[in-house]
N, C-alpha and C positions, 0 to 999 in steps of 0.2 A: 397158434396158441393165443395170440392177442384176439383173434376173432372169436375163439371159444369163451374168453373172459368177457368180451363185450356182450355176447349172447347171454352169458350167465347173469350179468348185471341187469340186462333188460328183463330177464325172466324172474329175477328175485322179487320185485314188487308184486307180481302176479302170484308167485309162490306163497308170499306172506298173506295175501288176500285169501288165497285158497285155504291156508292153514287156519286163519282166523275164522273163516266161514265154517270149516269143519268143527272147530272148537265150539263155536256158537251153536251149531246144530246139535252137537252132543249135549251141551248144557240145556238146551230147550227140550230135548227129548229124554232127559234124565227121568227114569221111572219113579213114580211115587213110592214104590217099594223101598227105594234107597233111604227114604225119610223115616220110615217106620222104626228101624232099629235105634235111630237117634232119639226119638221120643221115649221109647221104652228105657233106654239107658239113662236119659236125663231124669226120669221119674222113678228110678229104681224098680222098674217093672210094674208099677202100680197103674200106669196109664199106657195104653198101647193103641196102635192103629192097625185094624184088621182089614183084610180084603181091599188093599189100596188099589186105586185105579187112576189112570191119567199120568201126569208128570209132576215134578216138583213145582212147576209153574202154574199148573191148573189141574187139580186132581181132587179126589175124595177118598174117604175111608170110613170104616165103622169104629167108633170110640169104644174101647174096652177098659173096664176097671177091674183091678185085681188086688189081692192083699200083698202081693210081692211077685218076684220073678218066678218062684216055684209054685205059685197058686194053681190049683187044679181046676177051679171053676170060676173063671172071670165072667162078668156080665157085660152085656152090650147095650149101648144107647140106641134107642129106636131111630131108624133112618140113618143118614150118612152126614158126616161133616165134610164140607167142601171148602177148598181154599184156592186163592189166586194170588200169585206172587208178581208184583210190579217189577218190570225190568229197569225202568229209568232210574229209580233211586239207587240201584247198585253202583252207578257211576259216582254217587256221592258217599259211598261207603256204607250204605244202609240196605237192609233187606226188609221190604214192606209187604206184609202178607195179610190179605183180607180173608176172614174165616166166617163160615155160616153153617149152622146145623139146621137142616131143612125142616125138622119136626120139633126141635126142642129150643131153638134160639130165635126170638122174634126179630132181632136186628143183628147185622154182621158186626164183628169186632175187628180191630186192626192190631196186628202185632208188628212192631218195628224193632229190628235188631241191629245193633252196631257193635264194633269191637269193645266198647265200654260197658255194654249191658243191653237191656231190652225193655220195652214198654208195651203193655197190653191195655187197650182202651177198655173203659167200663162196659159192662154187659150183664146179661141175664140168661140163665139156663134153667128150663123147667124139665124135670125128669121124674119118673116114678120112684118111690122109695125102694122098690125091689132092686134097683140098680146098685144100691149101697151094699148089697150082700157080697158083691165082688171085692169089697175092701176087707173082708174077713171079720174076725171077732171085734166087737160084739154084735155087729150088724147081721151076720149070717146066723147067729144064735137065735135072735129074736124074730128073724124073718119079717121085717117091718113092711107095712103097707101104708100108702098115703101119697101125698103130693109133696115134692121137694123142689124148692126154688133156690137157686144159687145166684147171688148178685155180688158184684165186685166193683170197686172204684178203679180208677186208673192204677194199674199194677206195674210197679217199676222194679227192675232187677239191675242193681249197680254192682258189677262184678259178681260175687256170689251172695250179695245181701239184698233180700226182697223188702219192698216197702209198699204198703197198701192195706185196704180193708176188704174183708170178705164176709158176707152175711148169708147164712144158711137158714132158710125158713122150712120147718117141718110141719106140715098142716094136716090135721085130722089123721094122726098116726094110729095104727093098730098093730097088734102082734099076735103071732100064732100061740103064744104062751099065756094069753089072757082073753077071757070072754068079754071083757069090757071094751066096747067099741063106740066111738074112738077113745083112745087114751088121752089125747090132748094135742095141742099145737105148741111148737117150741121155736125158739130163735137162738141161733149160735152165731156169735160175732167174733171174728178173728182179726187182730190188728198186727200186721207184720212191721217190725221196727228195725230191720237190718239183721243183725245176728240173733236178736231175740224176738219173741212174739207173745201176745196174750190171747186168751180165748175166754169168752163169757157165754154161759148157758142160762137161759131164762124160759119160763113157761108163759105163754100168752093166754091159754085157756085149757080147760080140761081137768078131769079128776086126778090124773097122775101129775104131781107137781115136782118138777126137776129144776135145780139151779146149781150154779157152781162157777168156778174160775180156774183156768189152767194157764200155764206159762211154759214156753220153750226157752231154755237158757243153757248155754254150754252144751248144745246138741242133745239135750235131754228134755223130755216133756213130763210135766207133773200136773195133775188135775185133782182138785178137791171140791166136793159138792155134796148135796143132800137130795134124797128122794123121799116123798111122802104122798099120801093120798087124801083126798077130801073125805070127810066123815061118812058121806053116803055110800062111797065105794071102797071103804077101807078094808073090809073083809074080802071082797072080791079081788082086790089087788095085792093081798098079802103075799101070795106065792111069787108074783112078779117082783115085788119089793125085796124079797129074800134073795132072788137071783141077782138083783142089781147091786146089793152090798150088805154089809153087816149093820144090824140095828145099833144105834149109838144112844138113843133115848126113846121114850115112849112114841112108837109109830113113826120114828124118823130114822132113815137108813143112810149110811155113808156111801158116797160115790167117790171111789179112789182109783186113780190110774197113773202108773209110773212107767214110762218107756225110755 
């Protein structure tokens, strides 16, 4: 009996090493497919990762945008998003992930996650406007075409409160519901302030003039703005203006959205 106990004590360290090795191997080989449902759940089905390949540590997938979990026609970003998770920071209680979109993102961004929150480094993403159709109305109604650039400052998430600035540049936009091409170029700036956020829309150039301001407060979004056309294209854009909102004064239409 004593001999058996002694042998067990000698074997215990090696058993622990074997167990740790097995657990480490399992972690390293965790398939990227395990990560996809987490992204979809965190974004309410609006962002998802399709065709995942590799592992949680080094993998890639196709970025999909949709209006929600039941959307029937999500749209895909050209190319694939690749990520690499550093192992060392895990010992400090951090998950450090480097991400890069091989066709849409000029430089990689860093995502650092801790038990208290997360930080996404500043970056830029260039995509075609057709990708926005996956977000649903009103984007799928107008079938927008043009160039879209998404830029953001360091984005911080403290608990469930986001902080940061995001700027969306819509350049040389056109729509299937209007023969006027291009309609114009626009800038949307969103400022996240924790529980609340603000949004500003402005026209940088073009015959279709859009402006307005929105706010998220108490989990509700409200936007108020106006749409009008330059005199030279007023008649050609009248149909589009009527689709955008109700006329509130001579040749000025209201942009109203409440969610």
